[in-house]
N, C-alpha and C positions, 0 to 999 in steps of 0.2 A: 504493500499499499504506500510506502514511503516514496516509491518511484513516481507516483502521481503528483506528489508535491514537488519533487525535483523538476518535473517537466515544466511546471509554471515558470521556473527561473530560466529555462532554456528556450522559451518561445521567441522565435525570430519576429521582429516587427512586421515583416511581410505577411505574417499569418493574419494580421488584422486588416489586410487589404483584400482578402479573398471575398468571394461572392456572399458568403453568409453574413458578413458585416455590413453589407449594402443592399440587403433585400428590403422590400417595402415595409415588412413588419418590424425589422430592426430600426428602420428610419422613424417609425412611430415611436419607438422607445427613446431614440435620441431626442426627437421633438418633445416628448413628455418631460425629459430631464431639463431641457433648455427652457421650456414653458414654465416649469415649476420655479426655476430661478427667476425668470423675468416677472412672474406674478408676485414673488416675495421681495424682490429688489434688496437682496442682502448686501451688507457692507463689504464682505469678502466671502469667498467660496473655497472649500477644500474638495477636490475631486479625488476619491480613492479608487484606483483602477483606471489607469490612463487609456488603455486599449489603443485604438487608432488615433486618438486625439481629436475626434470629430466634435465632441461636446465642449471640451475646454477651448479649442480653437474658436468655435462660434461664440462662446461666452466672452472670451477676450475681445473678439471683434465687436461685440455689443457693449464693451466698456466695463465689464466686471473684473474685479480683482480676484484672480484665480490662482490657486497653488495646486499642483498635481502631485500625487503620491502613488507609488507602485513598488511592488517587490522586485520587479524585473528591471535592472539597470539599463538593459538594451533598449528600453522604450524612452529613455532620457527624461524621466520625471524630475520635478523639482526636489522631491525627497524620495530616497530609496529606503523602504522598510516595509515590513509586514503590517497589516491592519491590526494585528494583535500586539504591536509594539508602539502604537501611535503616541500614547501618553508619555512614554519615556523619550521617544525620538523628537517630538515636537516641543518638549521642555516648557510646558505651560501655555503654549499658544492656543488661542481660541478663535474659532471661525464662526461667522454669523450663520452660515449654512454649509452643510456637508452633503455631498453626493456619494453614494456607494451603491453602484448598480451592477448586478451580476458578478459579484466578487466573492461573497462569503461561502458560496457553494464549492469554492475551490479549496476550502479548509475542511479538515475533519469536523464532523458535527459536534464533537466534544469541545472544540475551540470556538464555537459559534457565540456563546454568551460572553466569553472573554473579548471577542472582537466587538460585540455590541457595546460592552462597557467602555472600551477604548474610544469608539466613535462618539458615544455620549459625552465622554470626559473632555473632548476637544471641541465640542459644538456648543455655541452660545444659545442659538435660537431654534433652528429647524434642520431636520435630516430628511433627505429623500433617498429611500432605500428600495432596491428591487431584488427579488429572488425568483428563480425559475420554478414553475409548476410542473411536476412530473406528469408524463403521459401525452396524449394527443388531444387537441381541441377540435370540436366541430360546432359551428355556430355561425353567427352573423354579427357584423358591426355596421352601423350606419351613422352618418354625420349629416344632420338635418338642419336646414335654415328655416327658422320660423320667425315671425315678427320680433324684432329687437333682440334676438338671442340665437345662439347656436346650441344645438342639443346633440348629445351623443347617446346612441342606443347600442348596447353591447350585450349579447346573450350567447353563452357558450356552454357546452357540455364537455367536460374533460374526462377521458377514459384512462385509467391507470395502466397503460400498456406501453411497451417500448423498452429502451435501455438508456442508462445514464451515458452522457458524453464522456469521452475518455478522461477529461480533466475535472470532472465533477465528482466530488465525494458523495453528494446527496442533492436532492431537490425536494421542494415541498410535496409531501405525499409519496416519496419514493420508498419509504419504510414507515413502520409504526412510530419509530423514534422521531421522524421528521414530518409527522402528520400536521395538518394545517393548524389544529388547536394547539399542539405543542410548540410550534414555531411562533404562533401569535402570543402565547403565554410568555415565551422567552423575550420577545420584543417588548412586551408590556412591563417586564421587570425593570427595564432601563429607559423606556420612553412612554410618553402620553401620546397615544395614536390619534391623529386628527382625521386621516383618510387611510383606508386600506381597501384596495381593489385591483383588478386586472388592469394592465396598461391598455388603453383604448387602441385597437388595431394590432396589438400583439398579445394574445391571451396566454402566451408562454411565460410572460413576465408579470409578477405580482408586485405591486408597488405599495409602500408605506410612506406617508408624509407624517412625521411625528416630531415631538419636542422632547428633549432630554428631561428626565424626571429630576426633581430637586436633589436627590441624594447623589446624582452623578455629576452635578455641576461643581 
């Protein structure tokens, strides 16, 4: 199992330029992250998990103060460290908003809460977190224009079939230990959850918008 962790450190940046990272559903996830930041207008942003840099590049272009962090030095993040070491590596720095999207499933499940505590401890106001949902989705998404408002309609059934991607230790629902209720209970130990739902247009990703609880600040 240790080999799976080591592979995260060896990922070539070209990996994030393949078709999977530019599918329309992945673009919906990028849009959701950027939109969450624009709606909140934070003073500064920490992005955990640089990936192909699409989100941070666009946020910088929009004028936001963004710091990137990743365990893989080949991606050239501002800070190189694991999400489980944030508190010690950032030495008391606080960020108005933290993004951590499709990152924590790359850690063993027993490190999940340690990572959550570290994220909460470096965040002043809001966290936007996404995790993958295990299985295959079947359903419909719609983006409707009605007078004076946009409305999103999103209905999906997710079947617990398939296999975990090579570099995922777990996904929500991939085992009894990572069932949705257990994951939600872990998140609520460290955060006050404002919104929890599938990402519109990408039912594989489940998003949490939350605030660090008082004991973590």
